[in-house]
C-alpha distance (Angstrom), angle and dihedral (degrees) to the residues before:
residue distance angle dihedral
M1 . . .
F2 3.79 . .
N3 3.84 112.5 .
T4 3.82 108.1 -145.1
Q5 3.81 93.6 -179.5
K6 3.80 94.0 56.5
T7 3.80 90.8 45.7
E8 3.81 90.0 52.7
K9 3.81 90.9 51.1
F10 3.79 90.8 50.9
L11 3.81 92.6 47.6
F12 3.79 91.7 48.1
G13 3.81 90.1 50.7
F14 3.81 89.7 49.3
L15 3.81 89.5 50.5
L16 3.82 90.4 53.4
F17 3.81 90.7 47.6
T18 3.82 91.2 50.8
L19 3.78 90.0 48.5
F20 3.80 91.5 54.3
W21 3.81 100.0 45.9
L22 3.81 97.3 43.7
P23 3.83 96.5 83.3
L24 3.81 91.6 43.9
S25 3.83 90.4 69.6
L26 3.83 95.2 69.5
G27 3.78 89.8 -73.2
A28 3.84 88.0 -52.5
N29 3.81 84.4 -80.2
R30 3.80 95.3 136.1
P31 3.82 126.7 83.1
W32 3.81 93.6 -114.6
A33 3.82 91.3 48.7
W34 3.79 98.0 49.4
A35 3.81 89.2 42.5
L36 3.82 88.4 57.8
M37 3.80 89.3 47.3
Q38 3.79 91.3 52.1
M39 3.80 93.0 47.6
S40 3.82 90.7 49.8
V41 3.80 93.4 48.6
F42 3.81 95.2 43.8
L43 3.81 89.6 48.3
L44 3.80 90.8 52.2
G45 3.78 91.5 47.4
G46 3.79 93.3 46.4
I47 3.80 93.7 51.6
L48 3.81 91.0 47.3
L49 3.80 90.9 52.1
L50 3.81 91.2 49.3
T51 3.80 94.8 47.6
H52 3.82 97.7 39.5
K53 3.79 107.7 51.7
S54 3.79 95.3 -176.4
L55 3.82 96.1 40.3
L56 3.82 97.3 113.4
S57 3.80 94.3 48.6
K58 3.81 90.9 45.7
L59 3.82 92.8 51.0
Y60 3.80 91.1 46.4
A61 3.80 91.5 50.3
Q62 3.80 93.9 48.1
Y63 3.82 100.9 35.4
K64 3.80 102.6 23.3
V65 3.81 97.3 149.2
L66 3.82 93.8 46.4
V67 3.81 91.5 49.3
I68 3.79 90.9 51.2
V69 3.82 92.8 47.7
W70 3.82 92.0 51.9
L71 3.82 93.1 46.4
V72 3.80 92.0 48.6
F73 3.81 91.7 49.1
L74 3.81 92.8 50.5
T75 3.80 91.7 45.1
W76 3.79 90.2 49.3
Q77 3.81 90.2 56.0
L78 3.80 90.1 52.5
I79 3.80 90.1 61.4
N80 3.80 88.5 72.9
I81 3.81 94.7 42.0
V82 3.81 106.7 42.7
P83 3.85 113.0 86.7
L84 3.81 113.3 -108.9
P85 3.82 132.3 -168.4
F86 3.80 113.8 -77.2
S87 3.80 93.2 -118.9
L88 3.81 92.1 54.5
V89 3.82 92.5 48.4
E90 3.81 89.6 48.1
A91 3.80 90.4 52.8
L92 3.79 96.4 44.5
R93 3.80 100.0 36.3
P94 3.82 116.5 14.3
E95 3.83 89.4 167.4
R96 3.80 88.6 66.6
I97 3.82 90.2 54.9
N98 3.81 92.2 47.3
L99 3.80 89.9 52.3
L100 3.80 91.6 49.1
N101 3.80 91.3 49.0
K102 3.80 90.0 54.4
D103 3.79 91.5 49.8
A104 3.81 95.7 40.3
L105 3.84 93.8 80.4
G106 3.78 95.3 -160.4
M107 3.82 98.1 -32.6
E108 3.79 110.4 157.6
N109 3.78 131.2 -142.7
I110 3.81 93.4 26.6
S111 3.80 86.7 144.4
L112 3.82 89.3 65.3
Q113 3.81 93.5 59.0
W114 3.79 128.8 99.2
L115 3.80 108.9 -128.7
P116 3.81 137.5 -172.2
L117 3.81 120.1 -124.1
S118 3.82 94.6 -130.8
F119 3.78 117.1 105.2
D120 3.82 89.1 -141.3
V121 3.79 112.5 25.6
G122 3.81 93.5 -177.6
Q123 3.81 93.0 57.3
S124 3.80 91.6 42.8
D125 3.81 89.3 53.8
V126 3.82 89.5 52.0
I127 3.81 91.8 50.7
F128 3.81 92.0 46.1
F129 3.81 93.1 54.5
K130 3.80 90.2 45.7
S131 3.81 88.8 52.5
L132 3.80 90.4 47.9
A133 3.82 89.9 51.7
Y134 3.82 90.7 49.9
C135 3.81 89.1 50.2
F136 3.82 90.2 52.3
L137 3.82 90.1 46.6
F138 3.81 91.5 51.5
F139 3.80 94.9 53.3
I140 3.82 93.5 37.9
T141 3.80 87.0 58.8
L142 3.81 91.8 48.3
T143 3.81 89.0 50.5
L144 3.80 102.0 43.6
V145 3.83 100.3 36.6
N146 3.79 94.8 70.3
T147 3.82 102.1 131.5
G148 3.78 136.3 54.4
K149 3.81 90.1 -115.8
R150 3.80 92.8 58.0
L151 3.79 90.4 44.6
R152 3.80 89.0 57.9
Y153 3.81 92.2 46.3
I154 3.79 94.8 53.2
L155 3.82 91.6 49.0
I156 3.81 89.2 48.8
V157 3.82 93.5 50.6
M158 3.81 92.8 48.4
S159 3.79 89.0 49.8
A160 3.81 91.8 46.9
A161 3.82 90.8 51.0
G162 3.80 88.9 53.2
V163 3.80 93.7 47.6
F164 3.81 90.8 49.5
Q165 3.78 91.2 50.9
A166 3.80 90.8 46.2
I167 3.81 93.7 51.6
Y168 3.80 92.7 43.6
G169 3.80 94.1 47.7
S170 3.80 94.8 44.7
L171 3.80 95.2 46.2
E172 3.82 91.8 50.0
V173 3.79 90.2 57.3
L174 3.81 97.6 39.0
S175 3.82 93.8 46.0
G176 3.80 92.3 57.2
L177 3.82 95.4 -126.2
Q178 3.79 116.0 169.3
Y179 3.81 94.9 -153.9
S180 3.79 132.2 28.2
L181 3.79 118.2 -102.2
V182 3.81 98.0 -121.1
F183 3.80 113.0 29.4
K184 3.82 97.3 19.6
L185 3.79 93.3 -124.0
P186 3.83 118.9 161.0
V187 3.82 113.9 -90.2
S188 3.79 119.0 -146.4
H189 3.81 134.2 173.7
I190 3.81 88.2 -78.5
A191 3.81 119.3 86.0
T192 3.81 115.5 -126.8
G193 3.82 103.2 155.6
S194 3.79 111.2 -158.6
F195 3.81 89.8 -25.3
V196 3.80 123.8 96.3
Y197 3.81 97.8 -146.8
K198 3.80 118.3 57.9
N199 3.83 94.1 -145.0
H200 3.81 91.6 54.6
Y201 3.81 87.3 51.1
A202 3.80 92.0 49.1
N203 3.80 91.8 48.7
F204 3.80 91.6 50.0
L205 3.82 90.0 52.7
L206 3.81 89.8 48.4
L207 3.82 90.5 55.9
C208 3.81 93.1 45.4
L209 3.80 90.5 47.7
S210 3.80 88.2 53.6
A211 3.82 89.4 54.8
A212 3.82 92.9 45.3
I213 3.81 94.1 49.0
G214 3.79 89.2 46.1
Y215 3.80 89.3 53.7
M216 3.81 91.0 49.6
I217 3.80 89.6 53.4
A218 3.80 89.5 47.2
S219 3.82 88.0 55.4
L220 3.80 94.5 54.9
R221 3.77 116.1 107.2
V222 3.79 116.4 -116.2
R223 3.79 94.8 -152.0
S224 3.75 125.6 30.7
G225 3.77 136.9 162.1
S226 3.79 122.5 -107.9
S227 3.79 100.4 -147.4
P228 3.82 118.9 113.1
R229 3.80 90.5 -115.2
E230 3.82 92.1 53.1
R231 3.81 91.5 47.4
L232 3.80 89.8 51.7
R233 3.80 90.4 50.2
R234 3.80 90.7 51.6
I235 3.81 91.4 51.0
V236 3.82 91.5 50.2
R237 3.81 91.7 46.4
F238 3.79 90.2 50.0
W239 3.81 93.8 54.2
L240 3.80 91.6 46.1
S241 3.82 95.4 47.4
N242 3.79 133.5 78.4
K243 3.80 89.0 -103.6
V244 3.79 88.0 87.2
L245 3.81 90.6 57.0
F246 3.80 90.1 48.9
R247 3.79 91.6 48.6
I248 3.82 90.5 51.0
G249 3.80 89.6 45.8
I250 3.81 90.9 54.4
I251 3.81 90.3 51.4
I252 3.82 90.9 50.3
M253 3.82 91.5 49.8
V254 3.81 91.6 49.0
I255 3.81 89.5 51.2
A256 3.80 91.1 51.2
L257 3.81 91.1 46.0
V258 3.79 90.0 54.8
M259 3.81 90.8 45.8
S260 3.81 89.7 55.4
R261 3.85 86.1 69.5
S262 3.81 87.9 -145.0
R263 3.80 107.1 156.5
M264 3.79 98.8 -161.2
G265 3.80 92.6 33.1
N266 3.81 90.3 61.2
S267 3.80 94.4 37.8
A268 3.81 92.3 49.2
F269 3.81 91.8 50.2
F270 3.81 96.3 50.2
I271 3.82 94.0 41.9
A272 3.82 93.3 46.0
M273 3.80 92.3 47.4
T274 3.81 92.3 48.5
I275 3.81 94.6 47.8
T276 3.81 94.2 45.6
A277 3.81 92.4 45.0
T278 3.80 88.8 52.9
I279 3.82 90.8 50.2
G280 3.80 89.1 51.0
L281 3.79 91.6 47.9
I282 3.80 89.8 54.5
Y283 3.81 99.7 43.3
F284 3.82 108.8 26.5
K285 3.79 109.1 106.2
P286 2.93 124.6 -134.0
R287 3.79 93.9 30.5
Q288 3.80 110.0 -129.6
K289 3.78 128.7 -149.7
S290 3.82 89.0 -149.9
Y291 3.82 89.1 61.2
V292 3.80 91.9 54.4
V293 3.81 91.6 44.5
L294 3.82 90.8 51.7
F295 3.80 94.3 57.4
I296 3.78 95.3 39.8
S297 3.81 88.1 53.6
M298 3.81 90.2 49.1
L299 3.79 92.0 51.9
V300 3.80 93.3 46.5
I301 3.81 102.5 36.5
D302 3.80 102.8 30.0
I303 3.78 101.0 36.7
L304 3.79 109.1 25.0
I305 3.80 100.3 34.5
V306 3.80 114.8 19.1
S307 3.80 99.3 32.5
S308 3.80 92.7 48.2
L309 3.81 88.7 59.5
F310 3.80 92.5 54.2
G311 3.79 103.7 46.6
L312 3.80 110.1 -68.5
K313 3.81 88.3 136.6
Q314 3.82 90.2 57.0
V315 3.80 90.1 53.0
Q316 3.82 89.9 49.6
Q317 3.80 90.0 50.4
R318 3.80 91.2 50.5
L319 3.81 89.4 51.9
E320 3.81 92.5 48.0
Q321 3.80 92.6 46.1
T322 3.81 94.2 47.9
N323 3.78 105.5 125.4
L324 3.79 121.5 -176.9
T325 3.80 89.6 -149.8
Q326 3.81 89.0 62.5
E327 3.80 95.2 42.1
S328 3.80 120.3 81.7
R329 3.81 96.2 -172.8
D330 3.81 92.2 82.5
E331 3.82 89.2 50.7
V332 3.81 89.4 53.7
V333 3.81 89.1 55.8
T334 3.81 91.5 47.5
D335 3.81 92.0 47.5
A336 3.81 92.5 47.7
L337 3.83 96.4 52.3
P338 3.85 92.7 87.0
L339 3.81 87.6 58.8
L340 3.78 88.1 59.7
S341 3.79 92.8 54.2
Q342 3.81 90.9 44.4
Y343 3.82 100.8 44.7
G344 3.80 102.2 13.4
V345 3.80 97.3 115.4
I346 3.82 102.9 65.0
G347 3.80 99.8 -2.7
T348 3.77 132.9 -128.1
G349 3.81 95.2 -86.9
G350 3.78 132.3 -84.3
G351 3.81 114.4 -62.3
T352 3.81 95.0 11.8
F353 3.81 101.3 112.8
Y354 3.79 92.4 102.2
T355 3.82 88.9 51.5
V356 3.81 98.3 51.6
Y357 3.81 100.1 32.5
P358 3.85 95.1 76.9
Q359 3.84 86.9 64.7
V360 3.82 89.3 71.1
Q361 3.82 103.3 21.1
S362 3.80 110.9 131.2
E363 3.79 121.3 -130.6
S364 3.80 91.7 -117.4
I365 3.84 90.3 68.7
Q366 3.78 108.7 78.0
H367 3.81 98.6 169.4
F368 3.80 126.3 91.1
Y369 3.80 111.6 -113.6
D370 3.79 117.5 -166.2
H371 3.82 90.9 171.1
A372 3.80 132.8 42.7
H373 3.83 95.8 -128.6
N374 3.79 85.1 -129.0
E375 3.80 116.1 80.0
Y376 3.80 93.4 -162.0
L377 3.79 92.5 57.3
Q378 3.80 94.7 41.4
F379 3.82 93.2 49.1
A380 3.81 90.6 48.1
I381 3.82 92.2 50.0
E382 3.81 96.1 44.7
F383 3.82 100.6 36.7
G384 3.78 99.0 23.5
I385 3.77 124.6 -118.7
V386 3.81 89.3 -75.2
G387 3.82 92.8 53.9
A388 3.81 92.3 45.5
A389 3.81 89.9 49.9
I390 3.80 91.0 51.4
I391 3.79 94.0 54.4
A392 3.83 90.1 42.9
M393 3.81 87.6 55.0
L394 3.81 89.7 56.6
V395 3.82 91.3 53.9
L396 3.80 92.8 45.9
L397 3.81 93.3 48.8
C398 3.81 91.6 52.5
A399 3.81 91.5 45.0
K400 3.81 89.5 49.8
S401 3.82 90.9 53.7
A402 3.81 90.0 48.4
L403 3.81 92.2 49.9
S404 3.80 88.7 49.8
A405 3.82 89.3 53.3
I406 3.81 90.8 49.7
R407 3.79 90.2 52.5
H408 3.80 101.4 41.0
R409 3.83 111.7 21.6
R410 3.81 116.1 91.0
H411 3.79 98.4 -172.8
P412 3.84 109.4 93.9
L413 3.84 95.3 -136.9
P414 3.82 99.5 64.2
R415 3.80 88.8 38.0
G416 3.79 91.4 53.3
T417 3.81 90.8 46.1
A418 3.79 90.9 50.2
F419 3.81 89.3 48.9
A420 3.82 89.5 54.8
T421 3.81 91.2 51.3
V422 3.80 95.3 48.4
M423 3.79 92.2 46.3
A424 3.82 91.4 48.7
V425 3.82 91.9 49.0
I426 3.80 93.2 50.1
G427 3.81 92.2 44.9
M428 3.81 92.9 48.0
A429 3.80 91.7 45.5
L430 3.81 90.6 54.8
H431 3.81 96.8 42.2
S432 3.81 92.1 48.4
T433 3.80 91.4 62.8
V434 3.81 92.9 73.2
D435 3.80 105.3 18.9
F436 3.80 145.7 27.5
P437 3.85 106.4 -109.5
L438 3.81 93.4 151.3
Q439 3.81 91.2 63.0
A440 3.83 88.7 75.1
P441 3.84 106.1 81.8
A442 3.81 93.3 -150.6
N443 3.81 90.5 57.7
T444 3.80 93.1 44.2
A445 3.82 91.4 49.5
I446 3.82 92.0 52.4
F447 3.80 90.6 45.9
I448 3.83 92.2 49.2
I449 3.81 90.4 51.5
L450 3.81 91.4 49.4
L451 3.81 89.0 50.8
A452 3.81 89.9 51.6
L453 3.81 90.4 49.1
G454 3.79 88.9 51.6
A455 3.81 90.2 51.7
L456 3.81 92.8 52.8
S457 3.83 97.4 37.6
R458 3.80 91.4 82.5
D459 3.81 96.4 58.8
I460 3.81 109.9 18.1
P461 3.85 107.5 123.9
M462 3.80 117.1 -115.8
G463 3.79 103.5 175.9
R464 3.78 136.9 -98.0
Q465 3.80 96.5 -42.8
D466 3.79 92.6 61.8
K467 3.75 124.5 88.7
């Protein structure tokens, strides 16, 4: 007889394994790496569909709005990919026809062809299948993380992935290696871990720190005695528990984040943590002294003491010395704004920014930019304002569920999980204003999982003691 429970355990373990190895493959930002990610996710989804006959109807009943948002977003991408009659393409996007005429080199009967709207169909196909994999990952997480125990495990694995990256990145720099141990990439004074781009590395640590801090909050006791004996017991229990390892892990990740020298990566982390901690201070009931102590210790130990020993001053200097006249990223945004007014309705197609940007690139910018260094602008150009609004709706819906859990759940585990989601959303929202963290599949996968955890944190059952 088929054992569904054992299959679920295996699939959940495989999900955790996938989550851990993704950043090891250069942030999964290579075709072979994201292809492996897609195969893993589609395999997980396929087995779940085969073993759970009513899975789709159950997900639709429980997460109707989220299912609709994902389906609309995927369908919207297909508008740019599916071949359309020549006359329709000519009416909607004459620039696409002009480009084809230049490349046709005497080809006849081009007007009889069916053509896609995307300026680069190959790249749009890649982005569509990535989006489909993220959709699968989102609902796989909602399906498999159905108990408090699994919720703890997934937070632990995300935290462990961050600690591993932090140790690896820091040791590479501190050991003075010229080339990385695995992919033989050049090692400088800036920590990048197994990522190539320091800002992708910093963003990954930000997301893992969100999970780790969320787990620490989930480990706080709701009720505790106030007698000296009880306080002594709590101190002893703390030093004998895995909370100490998590606290050390958070310190190590903060050190690595500082060593990445990422200006917005560090700023986004500290701002997101402060805002989310303030939200928790306002809404967590009952209000716990241990919660306040945790964040005071983080501000004092992590920021003022430990980080200052590992280059916080250099990050501050980089922030102070930031000069828009020396930066070309802001000019890329300014140059790309006409693309938004020209193609902002349905977009140019996923992954096509590097194709259309040369149309408006100013002569003063000599570098090649395949991304806009502003996710909001790039999403709006590639997917159109409608497509960007759809995916923003997904993030806001998950953040809303997480905020509801912060306000109304009494059990520390869903509250800590919701804290991790809100912190990750704020951090990603800030970092995306000046960079492209979501273009690294490992970061996007972690972020998608945190969004799914936020969506389920409001209603996941925790037992009799929960409200």
